C-alpha positions as CSV (number, residue, x, y, z in Angstrom):
1,M,-8.2,-17.5,7.2
2,Q,-10.7,-17.9,4.6
3,L,-14.2,-16.7,4.6
4,F,-17.0,-18.7,3.0
5,I,-20.4,-17.4,2.2
6,S,-23.3,-19.7,1.5
7,D,-26.9,-21.0,2.3
8,N,-26.3,-24.5,1.5
9,Y,-25.9,-26.0,4.8
10,S,-27.3,-27.9,8.3
11,I,-26.4,-27.8,11.7
12,D,-26.7,-30.3,14.2
13,K,-25.8,-28.8,17.9
14,E,-22.5,-28.1,17.8
15,H,-21.6,-29.0,13.8
16,I,-22.2,-27.7,10.5
17,I,-22.3,-29.9,7.5
18,I,-21.7,-27.7,4.4
19,N,-22.9,-29.2,1.2
20,D,-22.1,-26.3,-1.5
21,D,-20.4,-27.8,-4.2
22,R,-18.0,-24.7,-4.7
23,I,-16.8,-24.6,-1.1
24,V,-16.3,-28.6,-1.1
25,H,-14.3,-28.2,-4.4
26,Q,-12.3,-25.0,-2.7
27,C,-11.5,-27.2,0.4
28,L,-10.7,-30.5,-1.1
29,K,-9.2,-29.7,-4.7
30,V,-8.0,-26.2,-4.1
31,L,-6.7,-25.2,-0.1
32,R,-6.6,-29.1,0.4
33,V,-7.4,-28.5,4.3
34,K,-6.5,-30.4,7.0
35,T,-8.9,-31.4,10.2
36,W,-7.2,-28.7,12.4
37,W,-7.8,-25.6,9.5
38,I,-9.9,-22.5,11.2
39,F,-12.7,-20.8,8.7
40,L,-15.3,-18.3,8.7
41,L,-19.0,-19.3,7.6
42,Q,-21.7,-17.0,7.0
43,D,-24.9,-17.3,4.9
44,N,-26.5,-14.7,2.3
45,S,-28.9,-12.9,5.6
46,W,-25.5,-11.8,6.8
47,S,-26.7,-11.2,10.6
48,L,-24.9,-14.6,11.8
49,R,-21.2,-15.6,11.4
50,Y,-19.7,-18.7,12.6
51,T,-16.0,-19.5,13.4
52,I,-15.4,-23.3,12.6
53,T,-12.8,-25.8,12.8
54,I,-13.2,-29.1,10.4
55,D,-14.1,-32.5,12.1
56,T,-13.9,-34.7,9.3
57,I,-13.3,-35.2,5.4
58,D,-14.5,-37.2,2.9
59,K,-14.8,-37.1,-1.1
60,N,-18.2,-35.3,-0.7
61,K,-18.6,-33.7,2.1
62,V,-16.7,-31.5,4.8
63,S,-18.2,-31.8,8.7
64,W,-17.5,-28.6,10.7
65,H,-17.3,-28.0,14.4
66,I,-18.9,-24.4,15.3
67,I,-16.2,-22.9,17.7
68,E,-18.3,-19.3,17.9
69,K,-21.2,-17.6,17.0
70,I,-21.1,-13.8,16.2
71,A,-24.1,-11.9,15.7
72,Y,-24.0,-8.9,13.5
73,H,-26.0,-5.6,13.6
74,A,-26.7,-4.0,10.3
75,N,-25.3,-0.7,9.5
76,K,-27.8,2.7,10.4
77,V,-27.8,3.7,6.4
78,S,-29.1,1.6,4.1
79,H,-27.6,2.2,0.5
80,T,-28.3,1.5,-2.9
81,I,-26.4,2.2,-5.9
82,C,-28.6,2.6,-8.9
83,V,-26.3,3.2,-12.1
84,A,-26.8,3.3,-15.9
85,L,-25.7,0.1,-17.6
86,P,-22.2,0.5,-18.6
87,N,-21.2,0.2,-22.3
88,R,-19.3,-3.1,-21.6
89,I,-19.8,-5.8,-19.3
90,D,-16.4,-5.8,-17.5
91,K,-17.1,-2.3,-16.3
92,A,-20.2,-3.8,-14.5
93,E,-18.2,-6.2,-13.1
94,L,-15.5,-4.0,-11.5
95,I,-18.4,-1.5,-10.4
96,V,-20.2,-4.9,-8.6
97,Q,-16.7,-6.0,-7.0
98,K,-15.7,-2.5,-5.3
99,L,-19.3,-1.9,-4.3
100,S,-19.3,-5.2,-2.5
101,E,-16.2,-4.7,-0.6
102,I,-17.5,-1.3,0.4
103,G,-20.9,-2.5,2.0
104,V,-23.5,-1.4,-0.7
105,K,-26.9,-3.2,0.0
106,N,-28.4,-3.0,-3.0
107,I,-27.0,-2.6,-7.2
108,I,-29.4,-1.9,-9.8
109,F,-28.6,-1.2,-13.0
110,I,-30.8,1.2,-15.1
111,A,-30.9,1.1,-19.0
112,S,-30.9,4.9,-19.3
113,K,-31.8,6.9,-22.3
114,R,-28.0,7.0,-23.2
115,S,-27.1,3.4,-22.3
116,I,-25.7,1.5,-25.1
117,I,-26.4,-1.9,-23.5
118,H,-30.2,-1.8,-22.2
119,E,-30.6,-5.4,-20.4
120,L,-28.6,-7.8,-18.9
121,S,-29.1,-11.6,-19.5
122,E,-29.8,-13.5,-16.3
123,K,-26.7,-15.8,-16.8
124,K,-24.5,-12.2,-16.5
125,I,-26.3,-11.4,-13.3
126,Q,-25.6,-14.5,-12.2
127,R,-21.9,-14.1,-12.9
128,L,-22.3,-10.5,-11.3
129,H,-23.7,-12.1,-8.2
130,S,-20.7,-14.9,-8.5
131,I,-18.2,-11.8,-8.4
132,A,-20.0,-10.2,-5.3
133,V,-19.7,-13.5,-3.3
134,E,-16.2,-13.4,-3.9
135,A,-15.5,-10.0,-3.1
136,I,-16.8,-10.9,-0.1
137,E,-15.2,-13.5,1.0
138,Q,-11.9,-12.0,0.3
139,S,-12.4,-8.5,1.9
140,F,-14.4,-10.7,5.1
141,G,-17.6,-8.2,4.0
142,R,-20.9,-8.9,5.8
143,H,-23.5,-8.5,3.3
144,T,-23.9,-10.0,-0.3
145,P,-25.8,-6.7,-2.3
146,S,-28.7,-7.9,-4.3
147,I,-28.1,-7.1,-7.9
148,T,-31.2,-6.3,-9.9
149,V,-31.9,-4.4,-13.6
150,H,-35.0,-2.1,-13.5
151,T,-35.9,1.0,-15.0
152,L,-36.0,4.6,-13.3
153,E,-39.8,4.7,-13.2
154,E,-40.1,1.5,-11.4
155,I,-37.3,2.6,-8.9
156,I,-39.1,5.7,-8.0
157,K,-42.5,4.1,-7.8
158,N,-41.5,1.8,-4.9
159,N,-39.0,4.0,-3.1
160,S,-41.0,7.3,-2.9
161,Q,-41.5,7.8,0.8
162,R,-39.9,10.1,3.4
163,D,-37.7,7.7,4.7
164,Y,-35.8,7.5,1.6
165,Y,-33.0,10.0,0.3
166,H,-32.3,10.3,-3.2
167,Y,-29.2,11.7,-4.5
168,L,-28.5,12.2,-8.1
169,L,-24.5,13.0,-9.1
170,D,-24.8,16.0,-11.4
171,H,-22.0,18.6,-12.4
172,Q,-24.2,21.0,-9.2
173,W,-21.5,21.5,-6.8
174,T,-23.0,20.9,-3.6
175,K,-22.1,18.2,-0.6
176,I,-24.6,16.0,0.8
177,N,-26.2,17.3,3.6
178,T,-25.2,15.7,7.0
179,T,-27.0,17.2,9.1
180,N,-30.0,15.4,8.3
181,N,-30.3,12.2,10.6
182,V,-29.9,9.4,8.4
183,T,-30.3,6.7,10.9
184,G,-32.7,3.8,9.8
185,K,-33.0,5.5,6.6
186,S,-32.4,4.2,3.0
187,I,-30.5,6.3,0.6
188,Y,-30.7,6.0,-3.3
189,T,-27.4,7.7,-5.3
190,Y,-28.2,7.9,-8.9
191,I,-24.8,7.4,-11.3
192,W,-25.3,7.9,-15.2
193,P,-22.7,7.7,-17.6
194,E,-20.1,10.6,-17.4
195,W,-23.5,12.4,-15.5
196,W,-25.3,12.6,-18.9
197,F,-28.8,12.6,-17.4
198,T,-31.4,13.7,-19.6
199,Q,-33.5,16.8,-17.9
200,D,-36.5,14.3,-18.0
201,E,-34.5,11.4,-16.0
202,K,-33.6,14.7,-13.7
203,D,-36.9,15.7,-13.2
204,I,-38.1,12.5,-11.8
205,I,-35.5,11.9,-9.6
206,L,-35.5,15.8,-8.2
207,Q,-39.4,15.7,-7.7
208,Q,-39.0,13.1,-5.2
209,S,-39.1,14.2,-1.0
210,N,-35.5,14.6,0.2
211,S,-34.0,14.8,-3.2
212,Q,-30.7,16.5,-3.7
213,S,-27.8,17.1,-6.7
214,I,-24.9,16.6,-5.7
215,S,-21.4,16.7,-7.0
216,L,-18.2,14.6,-5.7
217,W,-15.6,16.0,-7.5
218,D,-14.5,19.2,-9.4
219,T,-13.6,16.7,-12.7
220,N,-16.2,15.0,-14.7
221,L,-15.3,11.3,-13.0
222,R,-16.1,8.0,-15.0
223,M,-19.0,6.3,-14.1
224,E,-17.3,3.6,-12.4
225,T,-15.1,5.9,-10.3
226,A,-18.2,8.1,-9.4
227,A,-20.0,4.9,-7.6
228,I,-16.8,3.9,-5.7
229,I,-16.5,7.3,-4.2
230,S,-20.4,7.9,-3.7
231,A,-20.7,4.3,-2.1
232,R,-17.9,5.1,0.4
233,I,-18.9,8.7,1.3
234,V,-22.9,7.5,2.0
235,H,-21.2,4.2,4.0
236,N,-19.6,6.9,6.1
237,L,-22.5,9.1,7.2
């Protein structure tokens, strides 16, 4: 069964018409679908998922019949990974792919003081978004993460309330405090290249309420590895 993610569709009673060129091309040219095939469809708001089957096919569109509508409830934890911009775009692509599969809500790339790359073009961000969508479709995930680029100061300024938890991945060997009630909270995890935070960057994060310096391992993890492991740990809180 194939999952499609798109906002470009319309509903008429029990029928859906998908006008997304990417999905139409995949159905007609790649999968060569038949009228009895069954698929899953959800939009980027991820609260609803439809089980659908094909009614009609023509050169420009595919018409589907709704078999089932499934509501979805969000995870109790809203997790945002704040990761320094890596030195190669393929590392950013790997981070986005894996964090999308795990279910991270937001991915924010930051130009840290030790970053080699300090910005991403709109074209590269669109490429990362496409990778996220493909990862969600392949893994049957529920949420397509937002992917943005901000400074550390911008993130802290907008997310400094008491309902936010800030975890800075450092060498200090401390496990995440799971005794706190994180239901309905927002968790921000900060990951730098091999944990090379400057003292100023550490101070900005750790001065916030509900902030904690933690370590995930007793070795010096690569940034992309730390992002994947921390995402999974927080997802299971």
